C-alpha positions in Angstrom: -39.0 9.7 86.0 -41.9 8.0 84.2 -43.4 4.8 85.6 -46.5 3.1 84.5 -48.9 1.7 87.1 -51.3 -1.1 86.3 -54.0 -2.1 88.9 -55.7 -5.5 88.6 -58.9 -5.2 90.4 -62.2 -7.0 91.1 -63.6 -7.2 94.6 -64.9 -10.7 93.9 -62.5 -13.4 94.8 -61.5 -16.1 92.3 -61.7 -13.9 89.2 -58.0 -14.5 88.3 -56.4 -11.2 89.5 -53.2 -12.8 90.7 -52.8 -14.9 87.6 -53.1 -11.8 85.4 -50.9 -9.7 87.7 -48.1 -12.2 87.8 -48.1 -12.9 84.1 -48.2 -9.2 83.4 -45.2 -8.6 85.6 -43.4 -11.5 83.9 -44.3 -10.0 80.5 -42.7 -6.6 81.5 -39.6 -8.4 82.7 -39.3 -10.4 79.4 -39.7 -7.1 77.5 -36.5 -5.8 79.2 -38.2 -3.5 81.7 -37.8 -3.3 85.4 -41.1 -4.4 87.0 -42.4 -4.2 90.6 -45.2 -6.5 91.7 -47.2 -5.2 94.7 -49.5 -7.7 96.4 -52.2 -6.1 98.5 -54.1 -9.4 99.1 -53.5 -11.0 102.5 -53.7 -14.4 100.8 -50.3 -13.5 99.3 -50.7 -15.4 96.0 -48.5 -13.1 94.0 -45.8 -13.2 96.7 -45.9 -17.1 96.8 -45.4 -17.0 93.0 -42.4 -14.7 93.3 -40.8 -16.8 96.0 -40.8 -19.8 93.6 -38.6 -17.9 91.1 -34.9 -18.7 90.9 -31.9 -16.5 90.7 -31.5 -17.4 87.0 -34.9 -16.0 86.1 -35.5 -12.3 85.3 -35.8 -10.1 88.4 -39.1 -8.8 89.6 -39.1 -6.5 92.6 -41.6 -7.6 95.2 -43.7 -5.6 97.7 -46.0 -7.4 100.2 -48.3 -4.5 100.7 -50.6 -6.6 102.9 -48.0 -7.0 105.6 -48.4 -4.7 108.6 -45.4 -3.3 110.4 -46.2 -1.1 113.4 -42.7 0.5 113.1 -43.4 2.0 109.7 -46.2 3.9 108.0 -48.2 2.3 105.1 -46.8 4.9 102.6 -43.3 4.0 103.7 -43.9 0.2 103.5 -45.4 0.4 100.0 -42.7 2.5 98.4 -41.5 1.5 95.0 -37.8 1.6 94.0 -36.9 4.6 91.8 -35.6 2.3 89.1 -38.9 0.6 88.5 -40.5 1.2 85.1 -43.7 -0.8 85.6 -45.8 -1.3 88.8 -48.3 -4.0 88.8 -50.7 -4.0 91.7 -52.6 -7.2 92.7 -55.5 -6.0 94.8 -57.4 -7.9 97.5 -60.7 -9.6 97.2 -63.5 -7.7 99.0 -61.5 -4.5 98.7 -63.3 -1.7 100.6 -64.8 0.6 97.9 -63.7 3.6 100.0 -60.0 2.7 99.3 -60.5 2.7 95.5 -59.4 6.3 95.0 -56.1 5.6 96.8 -55.4 2.2 95.1 -56.2 3.5 91.6 -54.6 6.9 91.9 -52.2 7.6 89.0 -53.0 4.2 87.5 -52.2 4.1 83.8 -54.8 1.4 83.5 -57.2 -0.6 85.7 -57.8 -4.1 84.5 -61.0 -5.9 85.6 -61.0 -9.7 85.1 -64.5 -11.1 84.8 -65.4 -14.8 84.7 -68.4 -16.1 82.6 -70.9 -16.6 85.4 -74.0 -14.8 86.6 -72.4 -14.1 90.0 -69.3 -12.7 88.4 -71.3 -10.6 85.9 -73.2 -9.0 88.8 -70.0 -8.4 90.8 -68.4 -6.8 87.7 -71.3 -4.4 87.4 -70.8 -3.1 90.9 -67.0 -3.0 90.5 -67.1 -0.8 87.4 -69.8 1.4 88.9 -67.5 2.0 91.9 -64.5 2.8 89.6 -66.6 5.4 87.8 -68.4 6.9 90.7 -66.1 6.3 93.8 -62.7 6.3 92.2 -63.9 8.9 89.7 -62.2 7.4 86.7 -64.0 8.9 83.7 -64.9 6.7 80.8 -63.3 9.2 78.3 -60.0 8.7 80.0 -60.0 5.1 78.7 -58.1 3.8 81.7 -60.5 0.9 82.5 -60.2 -2.3 80.6 -62.2 -5.6 81.1 -60.6 -9.0 80.6 -63.0 -11.9 79.9 -61.1 -14.6 81.8 -61.2 -18.4 81.8 -63.7 -18.5 79.0 -64.8 -21.3 76.7 -65.8 -19.6 73.5 -69.1 -20.6 71.8 -70.7 -21.5 75.1 -74.0 -19.9 76.2 -72.6 -18.3 79.3 -69.7 -16.8 77.3 -72.1 -15.2 74.8 -74.1 -13.9 77.8 -70.9 -12.4 79.3 -69.9 -10.7 76.0 -73.5 -9.2 75.6 -73.2 -7.9 79.2 -69.8 -6.4 78.6 -71.1 -4.6 75.5 -73.6 -2.7 77.6 -70.9 -1.3 80.0 -69.3 1.0 77.4 -66.0 -0.2 78.8 -63.6 -1.9 76.3 -63.0 -5.7 76.5 -59.3 -5.6 76.1 -58.6 -9.3 76.1 -60.3 -12.7 76.2 -58.3 -15.5 77.9 -59.2 -19.1 77.5 -59.3 -21.6 80.4 -55.8 -23.0 80.0 -53.6 -25.4 82.0 -50.6 -23.3 81.1 -51.7 -20.7 83.7 -51.7 -23.4 86.4 -48.2 -24.6 85.4 -46.9 -21.1 85.4 -48.4 -20.5 88.9 -46.9 -23.7 90.2 -43.4 -22.9 88.9 -43.1 -19.2 89.5 -42.7 -18.2 85.8 -45.0 -16.4 83.4 -46.4 -17.5 80.1 -43.8 -15.5 78.2 -41.0 -17.4 80.0 -42.3 -20.8 78.9 -41.7 -22.8 75.8 -43.3 -20.7 73.0 -44.5 -23.7 71.2 -46.5 -24.8 74.2 -48.1 -21.5 75.1 -48.5 -19.9 71.6 -52.3 -20.0 71.8 -52.3 -18.3 75.2 -49.6 -15.6 74.4 -51.4 -14.8 71.2 -54.5 -14.0 73.3 -52.3 -11.6 75.3 -51.5 -9.6 72.2 -54.7 -7.6 72.4 -54.0 -6.7 76.1 -50.4 -5.7 75.6 -51.3 -3.7 72.5 -54.0 -1.8 74.5 -51.6 -1.2 77.3 -49.0 0.2 74.9 -51.5 2.8 73.8 -52.2 4.1 77.3 -51.0 7.6 78.1 -48.0 7.4 80.5 -48.3 9.3 83.8 -45.3 11.0 85.1 -44.8 10.1 88.7 -42.5 12.3 90.7 -41.0 10.8 93.9 -42.2 12.6 97.0 -45.3 14.0 95.5 -48.1 13.9 98.1 -50.6 12.6 95.6 -48.5 9.5 95.0 -46.4 9.1 98.1 -48.2 5.9 99.0 -47.0 4.1 95.9 -43.7 5.7 94.9 -40.7 6.8 96.9 -37.0 5.8 97.4 -36.0 2.2 98.0 -34.9 -0.1 100.9 -37.9 -0.6 103.1 -38.6 -3.7 105.2 -41.6 -4.8 103.1 -40.0 -4.5 99.7 -37.6 -7.0 98.4 -36.0 -7.9 95.1 -36.9 -11.4 94.0 -35.2 -12.9 91.0 
């Protein structure tokens, strides 16, 4: 089977990883695909968002990867159902750089949200360096994409952020404004693409560049049981995985 894996990653907290991960999972569901959302952050923001969804909403399979169960191995606890077509991984803040190769293995794309601030710019520099040197994701693979998040265009700090991103030789695949619609989506357990189009049009239009870039990524064929991916793909029905509609 072919499943695409998208990892949302930035070791600095507050960069908007969960917001992007939940809305990306929602986008896949609206697109008629079968998404799984894996939350590796002990704060459980993505899982809280999923629990707010109702039975009438499009199903998104959930895996609370941060939960620890002494009766099962981590690879068993984080297995993804065979029917899944898209896996979105919401990573933890302060993720150990040593775990980057495992978390990003077989990722179709790694999305790095960056806020327009000096602290976040510095953190993004280290994050991308670790992806290149520790996770060993080559630039020419074009699997790393930066998202300028919560920006106010035409401000000095925004221009500073864009100048910095230009130096990384990593594509800026989207620029998201600081919008109340993301807050409303988080509070109600829905995604932008499930809201009234007239209300969220400006935001969904900003997502076009991201979804177009994602569509151009080369699919990786993930085979159940393969040792290289056994930590993220295997048959269903494990204690930590649940289908949340």
